[in-house]
N, C-alpha and C positions, 0 to 999 in steps of 0.2 A: 327641245334641250340637248345639249351635247353629250356626246359619249366620254366616258372617263378616258379612252384612249387618246382624245384630242386634247386633254390636259396635261400640262407638265406634271412632274413629280411634286414640285413645289406647290403648284396650284391645287392638286389633289390633296395634300397635306393641309393647305390652308382651308379649303373648301371644308374638309372633314372638321376642323377646328371650329370654323364658323357654325356647322350644323350642331356641334356639341354645345356650343355657347347657347344656340337657339333653344336647344332640348332643356338645357339647364334654367333657361329664362333669365340669363344675366347678359350684361353688355358685353361686347366683345373687348372692351377695355378691362372689364373685371375678369374676364376669362383670361386674358393675356396675363394679368397680373397674378392670378391664381396658380397659374401653370408655368410661368416664367417664359412667356413668349414675346418676341418683339412685336408690339402693336403696330409700329409703322410698316413692317413687313406684311402684316396682315391686311391693312389698309391698302398697301400698295398692290396687292394680289387680288384685291376685291374687283378692282375696275376690269382687268382682263377676264374675270370669272363672270361678271355680269355680260360683258361683250359677247362671251361665248356661249351665253346662255344657260350656265351651269348654276346661277345664282340669280335671285331676282333683284330689282334695284333697291338700294338701300331706303330704309324707312326714314320719313322725314316727319318727326313728332309735330312740328309747328304747322307743316301743311296739312296733316291728319286732323289736327285741332280746328283748323278753319273748315275743313270739309265737314266736321263734325258740327260746327256753328250753323252751317248752312242747311243741315238736315236736322236741326234742333226741334224739340217740341214747343219750344217758346216762340211766340209771335212777335213780329217787330212792333215796337211803339214809336209813334211819331208825337213829338211835343209840339204843340201849338201855343201861340201867345193867349195871354188870358183874355176873357170876354166871354163870347156866346159860346157854350159848350155844344159839341156835335149832338144834334138831335133836338135842340132847343131853339125857339125863336126869340129875336131880341125883344124884350119887353116882357119876358115869361118871368124873370127875376132880376132885380137889381144886381150890378156888376158886383162881385164879392160876396154876395149872400149865398147861403146855401140852404137846401131843404131842411136841414136840421135846425138851423137858427129860426126858420119860420115855424117849425114845429114847437121849439121851446118857448118862443115868445106867444105863440098861440095857447099852450098850455098853461103859461103863467099867468096870462091874462084872464083865462077862464075859471082858474082857481081864485082869483081875487088877490093875489100876492103882491100886486103893484102898489 
């Protein structure tokens, strides 16, 4: 991290505004609007602050979302063509039949409702 002496006065002021916006948990745009500051100047001063190590790189919400997806608790699903389900052998059930239809027709035939 750089020392405050290596920053220009404008950079020091911009850094303070950026930290205050972060403390308030509002965007830099909202902060600049609220306090009547020039948003473009703050954005222009951000790059030298990052380069000098006084400020971390800008957060990229889209990139963070992609990273979160990669570490998600959800498992990937692969859709395969209809036919034999994984774990079944061809001939276990006719194509399109389900275990439920087999149970229902067996239940219906044993009760004599046919």
